[in-house]
MOPAC internal coordinates of N, CA, C and O (Angstrom, degrees):
PM7 1SCF
backbone

  N    0.0000 0     0.00 0     0.00 0    0    0    0
  C    1.4598 1     0.00 0     0.00 0    1    0    0
  C    1.5286 1   109.29 1     0.00 0    2    1    0
  O    1.2310 1   120.07 1   -49.92 1    3    2    1
  N    1.2895 1   117.48 1   130.08 1    3    2    1
  C    1.4643 1   121.56 1  -179.46 1    5    3    2
  C    1.5315 1   109.46 1   -73.04 1    6    5    3
  O    1.2310 1   121.33 1   -47.80 1    7    6    5
  N    1.3179 1   115.05 1   132.20 1    7    6    5
  C    1.4573 1   122.21 1   179.17 1    9    7    6
  C    1.5259 1   107.55 1  -101.49 1   10    9    7
  O    1.2310 1   120.52 1   -52.42 1   11   10    9
  N    1.3178 1   116.60 1   127.58 1   11   10    9
  C    1.4585 1   121.22 1  -173.67 1   13   11   10
  C    1.5204 1   111.56 1  -128.61 1   14   13   11
  O    1.2310 1   121.27 1   -42.79 1   15   14   13
  N    1.3111 1   115.18 1   137.21 1   15   14   13
  C    1.4628 1   121.52 1   172.41 1   17   15   14
  C    1.5218 1   107.61 1  -111.70 1   18   17   15
  O    1.2310 1   120.60 1   -42.71 1   19   18   17
  N    1.3202 1   116.45 1   137.29 1   19   18   17
  C    1.4568 1   120.20 1   169.61 1   21   19   18
  C    1.5292 1   106.53 1  -117.51 1   22   21   19
  O    1.2310 1   121.25 1   -44.82 1   23   22   21
  N    1.3088 1   115.21 1   135.18 1   23   22   21
  C    1.4580 1   121.07 1  -179.21 1   25   23   22
  C    1.5244 1   107.44 1  -128.75 1   26   25   23
  O    1.2310 1   121.20 1   -51.20 1   27   26   25
  N    1.3312 1   115.32 1   128.80 1   27   26   25
  C    1.4628 1   120.44 1   177.86 1   29   27   26
  C    1.5328 1   107.74 1  -110.93 1   30   29   27
  O    1.2310 1   121.35 1   -48.09 1   31   30   29
  N    1.3259 1   115.03 1   131.91 1   31   30   29
  C    1.4571 1   121.77 1  -178.94 1   33   31   30
  C    1.5227 1   108.27 1  -124.39 1   34   33   31
  O    1.2310 1   121.00 1   -33.94 1   35   34   33
  N    1.3327 1   115.69 1   146.06 1   35   34   33
  C    1.4592 1   119.83 1   178.67 1   37   35   34
  C    1.5321 1   108.72 1  -132.08 1   38   37   35
  O    1.2310 1   120.92 1   -64.86 1   39   38   37
  N    1.3310 1   115.85 1   115.14 1   39   38   37
  C    1.4564 1   121.94 1  -176.87 1   41   39   38
  C    1.5271 1   111.78 1   -66.28 1   42   41   39
  O    1.2310 1   121.31 1   -30.28 1   43   42   41
  N    1.3307 1   115.11 1   149.72 1   43   42   41
  C    1.4670 1   118.78 1   173.66 1   45   43   42
  C    1.5288 1   109.03 1   -70.86 1   46   45   43
  O    1.2310 1   120.32 1    -0.09 1   47   46   45
  N    1.3271 1   116.99 1   179.91 1   47   46   45
  C    1.4635 1   119.67 1  -172.62 1   49   47   46
  C    1.5335 1   114.55 1   -86.40 1   50   49   47
  O    1.2310 1   119.72 1  -173.16 1   51   50   49
  N    1.3163 1   118.13 1     6.84 1   51   50   49
  C    1.4655 1   119.92 1   175.64 1   53   51   50
  C    1.5280 1   108.61 1   -75.51 1   54   53   51
  O    1.2310 1   119.57 1   -53.07 1   55   54   53
  N    1.3349 1   118.43 1   126.93 1   55   54   53
  C    1.4677 1   121.02 1  -175.45 1   57   55   54
  C    1.5275 1   114.83 1   -54.49 1   58   57   55
  O    1.2310 1   119.90 1   143.81 1   59   58   57
  N    1.3225 1   117.80 1   -36.19 1   59   58   57
  C    1.4620 1   120.18 1  -177.79 1   61   59   58
  C    1.5340 1   112.72 1   -73.16 1   62   61   59
  O    1.2310 1   120.08 1   162.17 1   63   62   61
  N    1.3109 1   117.45 1   -17.83 1   63   62   61
  C    1.4761 1   120.43 1  -177.89 1   65   63   62
  C    1.5267 1   112.31 1   -63.16 1   66   65   63
  O    1.2310 1   120.24 1   141.71 1   67   66   65
  N    1.3151 1   117.15 1   -38.29 1   67   66   65
  C    1.4666 1   120.70 1  -179.73 1   69   67   66
  C    1.5297 1   110.54 1   -61.08 1   70   69   67
  O    1.2310 1   120.17 1   130.61 1   71   70   69
  N    1.3143 1   117.28 1   -49.39 1   71   70   69
  C    1.4683 1   120.60 1  -179.06 1   73   71   70
  C    1.5243 1   111.39 1   -65.78 1   74   73   71
  O    1.2310 1   119.96 1   143.42 1   75   74   73
  N    1.3153 1   117.68 1   -36.58 1   75   74   73
  C    1.4644 1   121.12 1   179.82 1   77   75   74
  C    1.5285 1   110.93 1   -67.96 1   78   77   75
  O    1.2310 1   120.43 1   135.99 1   79   78   77
  N    1.3270 1   116.79 1   -44.01 1   79   78   77
  C    1.4655 1   120.03 1   178.07 1   81   79   78
  C    1.5201 1   110.19 1   -64.11 1   82   81   79
  O    1.2310 1   120.69 1   134.32 1   83   82   81
  N    1.3125 1   116.29 1   -45.68 1   83   82   81
  C    1.4691 1   120.35 1  -179.52 1   85   83   82
  C    1.5326 1   110.45 1   -56.41 1   86   85   83
  O    1.2310 1   120.10 1   132.81 1   87   86   85
  N    1.3230 1   117.41 1   -47.19 1   87   86   85
  C    1.4603 1   121.30 1  -179.13 1   89   87   86
  C    1.5285 1   111.18 1   -63.78 1   90   89   87
  O    1.2310 1   120.39 1   137.55 1   91   90   89
  N    1.3230 1   116.86 1   -42.45 1   91   90   89
  C    1.4716 1   120.14 1  -179.32 1   93   91   90
  C    1.5241 1   110.97 1   -66.07 1   94   93   91
  O    1.2310 1   119.97 1   140.66 1   95   94   93
  N    1.3225 1   117.66 1   -39.34 1   95   94   93
  C    1.4656 1   120.79 1   178.73 1   97   95   94
  C    1.5284 1   111.41 1   -64.86 1   98   97   95
  O    1.2310 1   120.34 1   138.10 1   99   98   97
  N    1.3136 1   116.95 1   -41.90 1   99   98   97
  C    1.4695 1   120.41 1   178.42 1  101   99   98
  C    1.5257 1   109.70 1   -63.85 1  102  101   99
  O    1.2310 1   120.63 1   134.41 1  103  102  101
  N    1.3277 1   116.40 1   -45.59 1  103  102  101
  C    1.4601 1   120.25 1   177.92 1  105  103  102
  C    1.5323 1   110.41 1   -59.69 1  106  105  103
  O    1.2310 1   120.29 1   133.69 1  107  106  105
  N    1.3319 1   117.05 1   -46.31 1  107  106  105
  C    1.4662 1   121.34 1  -179.13 1  109  107  106
  C    1.5242 1   111.57 1   -60.77 1  110  109  107
  O    1.2310 1   120.27 1   135.75 1  111  110  109
  N    1.3172 1   117.09 1   -44.25 1  111  110  109
  C    1.4679 1   120.73 1  -179.67 1  113  111  110
  C    1.5262 1   110.73 1   -60.07 1  114  113  111
  O    1.2310 1   120.40 1   137.53 1  115  114  113
  N    1.3206 1   116.84 1   -42.47 1  115  114  113
  C    1.4663 1   120.49 1  -178.62 1  117  115  114
  C    1.5264 1   111.39 1   -65.97 1  118  117  115
  O    1.2310 1   120.38 1   149.38 1  119  118  117
  N    1.3186 1   116.89 1   -30.62 1  119  118  117
  C    1.4682 1   121.45 1   179.15 1  121  119  118
  C    1.5297 1   110.62 1   -82.21 1  122  121  119
  O    1.2310 1   120.34 1   129.35 1  123  122  121
  N    1.3237 1   116.95 1   -50.65 1  123  122  121
  C    1.4628 1   120.65 1  -173.99 1  125  123  122
  C    1.5240 1   113.88 1   -67.89 1  126  125  123
  O    1.2310 1   119.79 1   152.05 1  127  126  125
  N    1.3105 1   118.00 1   -27.95 1  127  126  125
  C    1.4674 1   119.89 1   177.39 1  129  127  126
  C    1.5174 1   112.62 1   -59.06 1  130  129  127
  O    1.2310 1   120.46 1   157.24 1  131  130  129
  N    1.3165 1   116.73 1   -22.76 1  131  130  129
  C    1.4635 1   121.78 1  -178.23 1  133  131  130
  C    1.5283 1   112.56 1   -85.85 1  134  133  131
  O    1.2310 1   119.78 1   170.43 1  135  134  133
  N    1.3407 1   118.03 1    -9.57 1  135  134  133
  C    1.4676 1   120.77 1  -178.81 1  137  135  134
  C    1.5193 1   111.04 1   -64.43 1  138  137  135
  O    1.2310 1   120.89 1   -37.37 1  139  138  137
  N    1.3160 1   115.90 1   142.63 1  139  138  137
  C    1.4599 1   122.75 1   177.17 1  141  139  138
  C    1.5348 1   108.81 1   -56.31 1  142  141  139
  O    1.2310 1   120.85 1   -41.90 1  143  142  141
  N    1.3265 1   115.98 1   138.10 1  143  142  141
  C    1.4685 1   125.15 1   177.34 1  145  143  142
  C    1.5350 1   114.17 1    64.45 1  146  145  143
  O    1.2310 1   120.28 1  -164.77 1  147  146  145
  N    1.3333 1   117.07 1    15.23 1  147  146  145
  C    1.4589 1   120.92 1   172.80 1  149  147  146
  C    1.5148 1   107.57 1   -93.95 1  150  149  147
  O    1.2310 1   120.45 1   -58.09 1  151  150  149
  N    1.3174 1   116.74 1   121.91 1  151  150  149
  C    1.4643 1   121.46 1   179.08 1  153  151  150
  C    1.5267 1   109.93 1   -78.27 1  154  153  151
  O    1.2310 1   121.22 1   134.50 1  155  154  153
  N    1.3310 1   115.27 1   -45.50 1  155  154  153
  C    1.4680 1   119.73 1   176.75 1  157  155  154
  C    1.5169 1   109.26 1  -165.25 1  158  157  155
  O    1.2310 1   121.17 1   -18.79 1  159  158  157
  N    1.2965 1   115.38 1   161.21 1  159  158  157
  C    1.4691 1   122.90 1   179.06 1  161  159  158
  C    1.5194 1   105.48 1  -140.93 1  162  161  159
  O    1.2310 1   120.51 1   -81.41 1  163  162  161
  N    1.3207 1   116.63 1    98.59 1  163  162  161
  C    1.4665 1   123.07 1  -171.48 1  165  163  162
  C    1.5289 1   111.04 1  -103.43 1  166  165  163
  O    1.2310 1   120.58 1   -38.59 1  167  166  165
  N    1.3161 1   116.50 1   141.41 1  167  166  165
  C    1.4651 1   121.50 1   177.66 1  169  167  166
  C    1.5202 1   109.13 1  -126.14 1  170  169  167
  O    1.2310 1   121.13 1   -39.10 1  171  170  169
  N    1.3239 1   115.45 1   140.90 1  171  170  169
  C    1.4624 1   120.63 1  -175.61 1  173  171  170
  C    1.5220 1   111.47 1  -141.15 1  174  173  171
  O    1.2310 1   121.37 1   -24.81 1  175  174  173
  N    1.3311 1   114.98 1   155.19 1  175  174  173
  C    1.4541 1   122.02 1   174.74 1  177  175  174
  C    1.5249 1   107.67 1  -122.94 1  178  177  175
  O    1.2310 1   120.36 1   -44.93 1  179  178  177
  N    1.3058 1   116.91 1   135.07 1  179  178  177
  C    1.4630 1   122.45 1  -178.81 1  181  179  178
  C    1.5248 1   110.62 1   -61.14 1  182  181  179
  O    1.2310 1   120.16 1   -43.01 1  183  182  181
  N    1.3266 1   117.30 1   136.99 1  183  182  181
  C    1.4683 1   121.11 1  -177.89 1  185  183  182
  C    1.5252 1   112.73 1   -74.40 1  186  185  183
  O    1.2310 1   120.07 1   159.31 1  187  186  185
  N    1.3331 1   117.48 1   -20.69 1  187  186  185
  C    1.4666 1   120.60 1  -178.49 1  189  187  186
  C    1.5230 1   113.66 1  -105.50 1  190  189  187
  O    1.2310 1   120.25 1   160.61 1  191  190  189
  N    1.3200 1   117.12 1   -19.39 1  191  190  189
  C    1.4632 1   121.20 1  -178.31 1  193  191  190
  C    1.5283 1   108.38 1  -135.20 1  194  193  191
  O    1.2310 1   119.84 1   -79.81 1  195  194  193
  N    1.3181 1   117.91 1   100.19 1  195  194  193
  C    1.4611 1   120.78 1  -175.75 1  197  195  194
  C    1.5318 1   114.01 1   -63.76 1  198  197  195
  O    1.2310 1   119.97 1   167.08 1  199  198  197
  N    1.3176 1   117.66 1   -12.92 1  199  198  197
  C    1.4743 1   120.60 1   178.77 1  201  199  198
  C    1.5267 1   111.90 1   -83.64 1  202  201  199
  O    1.2310 1   119.95 1   168.96 1  203  202  201
  N    1.3366 1   117.71 1   -11.04 1  203  202  201
  C    1.4683 1   122.21 1  -176.13 1  205  203  202
  C    1.5249 1   111.16 1   -99.75 1  206  205  203
  O    1.2310 1   121.03 1   -51.97 1  207  206  205
  N    1.3214 1   115.63 1   128.03 1  207  206  205
  C    1.4633 1   122.73 1  -179.86 1  209  207  206
  C    1.5207 1   109.64 1  -128.52 1  210  209  207
  O    1.2310 1   120.71 1   -24.73 1  211  210  209
  N    1.3232 1   116.25 1   155.27 1  211  210  209
  C    1.4588 1   122.05 1   174.84 1  213  211  210
  C    1.5168 1   109.76 1  -135.91 1  214  213  211
  O    1.2310 1   121.59 1   -32.58 1  215  214  213
  N    1.3239 1   114.57 1   147.42 1  215  214  213
  C    1.4601 1   122.62 1   174.13 1  217  215  214
  C    1.5224 1   106.71 1  -122.43 1  218  217  215
  O    1.2310 1   120.19 1   -44.03 1  219  218  217
  N    1.3211 1   117.25 1   135.97 1  219  218  217
  C    1.4667 1   122.32 1   172.39 1  221  219  218
  C    1.5225 1   106.51 1  -121.01 1  222  221  219
  O    1.2310 1   121.15 1   -65.26 1  223  222  221
  N    1.3321 1   115.40 1   114.74 1  223  222  221
  C    1.4578 1   122.07 1  -179.05 1  225  223  222
  C    1.5257 1   108.12 1  -107.56 1  226  225  223
  O    1.2310 1   120.02 1   -60.36 1  227  226  225
  N    1.3262 1   117.57 1   119.64 1  227  226  225
  C    1.4700 1   121.85 1  -177.72 1  229  227  226
  C    1.5260 1   110.10 1  -114.20 1  230  229  227
  O    1.2310 1   121.22 1   -56.43 1  231  230  229
  N    1.3326 1   115.27 1   123.57 1  231  230  229
  C    1.4563 1   122.01 1  -177.74 1  233  231  230
  C    1.5214 1   110.18 1  -122.12 1  234  233  231
  O    1.2310 1   120.73 1   -25.26 1  235  234  233
  N    1.3314 1   116.21 1   154.74 1  235  234  233
  C    1.4644 1   120.68 1   178.93 1  237  235  234
  C    1.5276 1   111.65 1   -59.07 1  238  237  235
  O    1.2310 1   120.22 1   143.06 1  239  238  237
  N    1.3316 1   117.19 1   -36.94 1  239  238  237
  C    1.4647 1   121.84 1   176.24 1  241  239  238
  C    1.5312 1   107.99 1  -160.66 1  242  241  239
  O    1.2310 1   120.43 1    -6.01 1  243  242  241
  N    1.3136 1   116.79 1   173.99 1  243  242  241
  C    1.4650 1   120.31 1  -175.38 1  245  243  242
  C    1.5272 1   112.32 1   -59.42 1  246  245  243
  O    1.2310 1   120.42 1   140.50 1  247  246  245
  N    1.3254 1   116.79 1   -39.50 1  247  246  245
  C    1.4665 1   119.84 1  -178.49 1  249  247  246
  C    1.5336 1   112.66 1   -68.16 1  250  249  247
  O    1.2310 1   119.94 1   165.69 1  251  250  249
  N    1.3169 1   117.72 1   -14.31 1  251  250  249
  C    1.4695 1   121.36 1   178.76 1  253  251  250
  C    1.5286 1   112.23 1   -64.73 1  254  253  251
  O    1.2310 1   120.23 1   159.90 1  255  254  253
  N    1.3323 1   117.16 1   -20.10 1  255  254  253
  C    1.4698 1   120.57 1   178.08 1  257  255  254
  C    1.5187 1   111.14 1   -59.11 1  258  257  255
  O    1.2310 1   120.63 1   155.66 1  259  258  257
  N    1.3181 1   116.40 1   -24.34 1  259  258  257
  C    1.4612 1   122.26 1  -179.67 1  261  259  258
  C    1.5303 1   110.49 1   -51.37 1  262  261  259
  O    1.2310 1   120.44 1   134.59 1  263  262  261
  N    1.3298 1   116.76 1   -45.41 1  263  262  261
  C    1.4666 1   120.46 1  -178.39 1  265  263  262
  C    1.5251 1   111.31 1   -68.66 1  266  265  263
  O    1.2310 1   120.91 1   144.80 1  267  266  265
  N    1.3070 1   115.87 1   -35.20 1  267  266  265
  C    1.4644 1   121.39 1   177.95 1  269  267  266
  C    1.5331 1   109.53 1   -64.42 1  270  269  267
  O    1.2310 1   120.83 1   131.94 1  271  270  269
  N    1.3273 1   116.01 1   -48.06 1  271  270  269
  C    1.4614 1   120.53 1  -177.19 1  273  271  270
  C    1.5263 1   112.49 1   -71.37 1  274  273  271
  O    1.2310 1   119.89 1   158.10 1  275  274  273
  N    1.3108 1   117.82 1   -21.90 1  275  274  273
  C    1.4637 1   121.57 1   177.54 1  277  275  274
  C    1.5287 1   112.57 1   -85.61 1  278  277  275
  O    1.2310 1   120.15 1   169.40 1  279  278  277
  N    1.3226 1   117.31 1   -10.60 1  279  278  277
  C    1.4607 1   120.70 1   178.55 1  281  279  278
  C    1.5399 1   107.89 1   -66.55 1  282  281  279
  O    1.2310 1   119.46 1   -54.29 1  283  282  281
  N    1.3313 1   118.63 1   125.71 1  283  282  281
  C    1.4689 1   120.81 1  -179.07 1  285  283  282
  C    1.5284 1   113.63 1   -55.70 1  286  285  283
  O    1.2310 1   120.48 1   152.85 1  287  286  285
  N    1.3225 1   116.69 1   -27.15 1  287  286  285
  C    1.4681 1   120.66 1   179.89 1  289  287  286
  C    1.5308 1   111.25 1   -63.53 1  290  289  287
  O    1.2310 1   120.38 1   150.15 1  291  290  289
  N    1.3330 1   116.88 1   -29.85 1  291  290  289
  C    1.4681 1   121.28 1  -176.36 1  293  291  290
  C    1.5268 1   111.44 1   -55.26 1  294  293  291
  O    1.2310 1   120.26 1   143.00 1  295  294  293
  N    1.3276 1   117.10 1   -37.00 1  295  294  293
  C    1.4689 1   121.50 1  -178.14 1  297  295  294
  C    1.5256 1   112.58 1   -69.44 1  298  297  295
  O    1.2310 1   119.80 1   165.09 1  299  298  297
  N    1.3227 1   117.99 1   -14.91 1  299  298  297
  C    1.4666 1   121.07 1  -179.66 1  301  299  298
  C    1.5273 1   112.33 1   -93.53 1  302  301  299
  O    1.2310 1   120.69 1   162.62 1  303  302  301
  N    1.3321 1   116.29 1   -17.38 1  303  302  301
  C    1.4695 1   119.73 1  -170.18 1  305  303  302
  C    1.5300 1   112.70 1   -69.95 1  306  305  303
  O    1.2310 1   120.18 1   119.19 1  307  306  305
  N    1.3248 1   117.25 1   -60.81 1  307  306  305
  C    1.4700 1   119.79 1  -177.17 1  309  307  306
  C    1.5314 1   113.27 1   -59.69 1  310  309  307
  O    1.2310 1   119.01 1   134.85 1  311  310  309
  N    1.3410 1   119.50 1   -45.15 1  311  310  309
  C    1.4645 1   118.19 1   179.93 1  313  311  310
  C    1.5334 1   113.34 1   -59.26 1  314  313  311
  O    1.2310 1   120.41 1   151.14 1  315  314  313
  N    1.3222 1   116.82 1   -28.86 1  315  314  313
  C    1.4601 1   120.28 1   178.57 1  317  315  314
  C    1.5280 1   111.43 1   -81.60 1  318  317  315
  O    1.2310 1   120.50 1   134.42 1  319  318  317
  N    1.3298 1   116.64 1   -45.58 1  319  318  317
  C    1.4627 1   121.62 1  -171.28 1  321  319  318
  C    1.5298 1   113.60 1   -81.29 1  322  321  319
  O    1.2310 1   119.53 1   136.82 1  323  322  321
  N    1.3147 1   118.50 1   -43.18 1  323  322  321
  C    1.4721 1   121.18 1  -172.73 1  325  323  322
  C    1.5373 1   112.97 1   -54.11 1  326  325  323
  O    1.2310 1   118.62 1   136.33 1  327  326  325
  N    1.3420 1   120.24 1   -43.67 1  327  326  325
  C    1.4762 1   118.80 1   178.59 1  329  327  326
  C    1.5364 1   114.24 1   -64.57 1  330  329  327
  O    1.2310 1   120.35 1   165.03 1  331  330  329
  N    1.3319 1   116.93 1   -14.97 1  331  330  329
  C    1.4630 1   121.46 1  -178.91 1  333  331  330
  C    1.5353 1   112.18 1   -92.11 1  334  333  331
  O    1.2310 1   120.41 1   178.68 1  335  334  333
  N    1.3286 1   116.82 1    -1.32 1  335  334  333
  C    1.4658 1   120.98 1  -174.47 1  337  335  334
  C    1.5195 1   112.34 1   -98.06 1  338  337  335
  O    1.2310 1   121.50 1   -28.46 1  339  338  337
  N    1.3382 1   114.73 1   151.54 1  339  338  337
  C    1.4503 1   122.61 1   176.32 1  341  339  338
  C    1.5316 1   111.30 1   -85.26 1  342  341  339
  O    1.2310 1   120.77 1   153.24 1  343  342  341
  N    1.3342 1   116.14 1   -26.76 1  343  342  341
  C    1.4613 1   122.03 1   179.58 1  345  343  342
  C    1.5200 1   109.20 1  -150.08 1  346  345  343
  O    1.2310 1   120.72 1   -12.05 1  347  346  345
  N    1.3104 1   116.23 1   167.95 1  347  346  345
  C    1.4593 1   120.98 1  -178.01 1  349  347  346
  C    1.5250 1   110.78 1   -61.59 1  350  349  347
  O    1.2310 1   121.26 1   -29.13 1  351  350  349
  N    1.3336 1   115.19 1   150.87 1  351  350  349
  C    1.4622 1   120.17 1   175.57 1  353  351  350
  C    1.5238 1   109.34 1   -63.70 1  354  353  351
  O    1.2310 1   121.09 1   -37.84 1  355  354  353
  N    1.3184 1   115.51 1   142.16 1  355  354  353
  C    1.4676 1   122.38 1   177.28 1  357  355  354
  C    1.5222 1   106.87 1  -103.59 1  358  357  355
  O    1.2310 1   120.38 1   -75.09 1  359  358  357
  N    1.3463 1   116.87 1   104.91 1  359  358  357
  C    1.4521 1   122.29 1  -176.33 1  361  359  358
  C    1.5190 1   109.52 1  -106.87 1  362  361  359
  O    1.2310 1   120.56 1   -49.48 1  363  362  361
  N    1.3246 1   116.53 1   130.52 1  363  362  361
  C    1.4687 1   122.17 1   178.78 1  365  363  362
  C    1.5143 1   109.44 1  -127.44 1  366  365  363
  O    1.2310 1   120.92 1   -36.47 1  367  366  365
  N    1.3208 1   115.85 1   143.53 1  367  366  365
  C    1.4644 1   122.75 1  -178.01 1  369  367  366
  C    1.5285 1   109.09 1  -111.05 1  370  369  367
  O    1.2310 1   120.67 1   -45.25 1  371  370  369
  N    1.3410 1   116.33 1   134.75 1  371  370  369
  C    1.4597 1   121.41 1  -176.28 1  373  371  370
  C    1.5275 1   111.17 1  -137.41 1  374  373  371
  O    1.2310 1   121.48 1   -26.37 1  375  374  373
  N    1.3218 1   114.78 1   153.63 1  375  374  373
  C    1.4581 1   121.21 1   164.04 1  377  375  374
  C    1.5182 1   105.37 1  -112.24 1  378  377  375
  O    1.2310 1   120.77 1   -55.35 1  379  378  377
  N    1.3232 1   116.13 1   124.65 1  379  378  377
  C    1.4551 1   119.53 1  -178.17 1  381  379  378
  C    1.5280 1   109.99 1   -67.37 1  382  381  379
  O    1.2310 1   121.08 1   -38.76 1  383  382  381
  N    1.3110 1   115.54 1   141.24 1  383  382  381
  C    1.4570 1   121.01 1   178.44 1  385  383  382
  C    1.5227 1   110.05 1   -75.63 1  386  385  383
  O    1.2310 1   120.85 1   -32.97 1  387  386  385
  N    1.3194 1   115.99 1   147.03 1  387  386  385
  C    1.4647 1   121.68 1   179.48 1  389  387  386
  C    1.5267 1   108.55 1   -79.50 1  390  389  387
  O    1.2310 1   120.40 1   -69.84 1  391  390  389
  N    1.3129 1   116.85 1   110.16 1  391  390  389
  C    1.4679 1   122.01 1  -179.21 1  393  391  390
  C    1.5246 1   111.66 1  -104.51 1  394  393  391
  O    1.2310 1   120.22 1  -166.18 1  395  394  393
  N    1.3303 1   117.19 1    13.82 1  395  394  393
  C    1.4675 1   120.34 1  -176.17 1  397  395  394
  C    1.5307 1   113.14 1   -81.78 1  398  397  395
  O    1.2310 1   119.92 1   168.44 1  399  398  397
  N    1.3347 1   117.76 1   -11.56 1  399  398  397
  C    1.4617 1   121.32 1  -177.26 1  401  399  398
  C    1.5208 1   110.32 1  -121.91 1  402  401  399
  O    1.2310 1   121.35 1   -29.08 1  403  402  401
  N    1.3217 1   115.03 1   150.92 1  403  402  401
  C    1.4573 1   119.85 1   174.94 1  405  403  402
  C    1.5187 1   109.46 1   -65.23 1  406  405  403
  O    1.2310 1   120.78 1   -30.99 1  407  406  405
  N    1.2977 1   116.12 1   149.01 1  407  406  405
  C    1.4661 1   121.77 1   176.93 1  409  407  406
  C    1.5155 1   109.18 1  -128.36 1  410  409  407
  O    1.2310 1   121.40 1   -22.79 1  411  410  409
  N    1.3108 1   114.93 1   157.21 1  411  410  409
  C    1.4495 1   120.72 1   174.17 1  413  411  410
  C    1.5206 1   107.28 1  -105.59 1  414  413  411
  O    1.2310 1   121.19 1   -62.42 1  415  414  413
  N    1.3084 1   115.32 1   117.58 1  415  414  413
  C    1.4659 1   120.73 1  -177.59 1  417  415  414
  C    1.5258 1   108.04 1   -85.26 1  418  417  415
  O    1.2310 1   120.19 1   -56.98 1  419  418  417
  N    1.3367 1   117.23 1   123.02 1  419  418  417
  C    1.4707 1   120.07 1   179.08 1  421  419  418
  C    1.5253 1   111.92 1   -60.96 1  422  421  419
  O    1.2310 1   121.74 1   -34.59 1  423  422  421
  N    1.3147 1   114.27 1   145.41 1  423  422  421
  C    1.4775 1   119.95 1  -179.88 1  425  423  422
  C    1.5067 1   109.38 1   -89.79 1  426  425  423
  O    1.2310 1   120.10 1   180.00 1  427  426  425

């Protein structure tokens, strides 16, 4: 079962914060995608609110986060990003549903 984290970030109102967060997220995605057992590491910016960003981290399983957290880059992320935020990151943990088989939807 694929283990997925979604993280929502909201930039503070300083104009340079948006560009700094955007650059850091792109850099992070390019690095984290190479981690063992990482399926993908996606970064997005809201189309209606440029201060709102999302990260979708997809791992082979929950224990795969170990490689992500052991990546030396991980220690640089929060110290750089947190001061640029208006509020704390909203992190959610998910197990992706198996969509490979037909299902019967109850009436």
